[in-house]
C-alpha positions as CSV (number, residue, x, y, z in Angstrom):
1,M,16.1,-25.9,9.5
2,G,19.7,-25.4,10.4
3,V,22.6,-23.4,9.0
4,R,26.4,-23.6,9.4
5,E,28.1,-20.4,10.4
6,S,31.2,-21.6,8.4
7,S,29.2,-21.5,5.1
8,G,29.4,-17.7,4.7
9,G,28.8,-17.6,1.0
10,L,25.8,-19.8,1.1
11,S,24.1,-18.7,4.3
12,F,24.9,-16.1,6.9
13,T,23.5,-14.7,10.1
14,L,21.6,-11.5,10.4
15,G,21.7,-11.5,14.1
16,D,18.9,-12.3,16.6
17,G,18.9,-15.9,15.4
18,K,17.8,-15.0,11.9
19,F,19.7,-16.3,8.8
20,A,19.7,-15.4,5.1
21,G,21.4,-16.6,1.9
22,F,21.0,-19.1,-0.9
23,H,20.4,-22.2,1.3
24,V,17.9,-20.4,3.5
25,D,16.0,-19.1,0.5
26,L,16.0,-22.6,-1.1
27,C,14.8,-24.3,2.1
28,E,12.0,-21.7,2.6
29,R,10.7,-22.3,-1.0
30,V,10.8,-26.1,-0.6
31,L,8.9,-25.8,2.8
32,A,6.4,-23.4,1.3
33,D,5.7,-25.9,-1.6
34,I,5.3,-28.7,0.9
35,R,2.9,-26.7,3.0
36,N,0.8,-25.8,0.0
37,S,0.6,-29.3,-1.3
38,W,-0.3,-30.7,2.1
39,A,-2.6,-27.7,2.9
40,C,-0.7,-27.1,6.2
41,P,-1.0,-23.9,8.2
42,R,2.1,-21.8,8.4
C-alpha cells in the first residue's frame, strides 16, 4: 500500500514510516476483508 505525502487531508505520515488517515483506514479494511475471505494469515 502506498500513500502520497501531498494528500494531507486524506492520508498523512506519523513518522517512522507509519501513515494514517481516511485512505489508509479504507485500504486496511479492504485488505482485512480479503484476508478473511481467503483465510490468509496476517
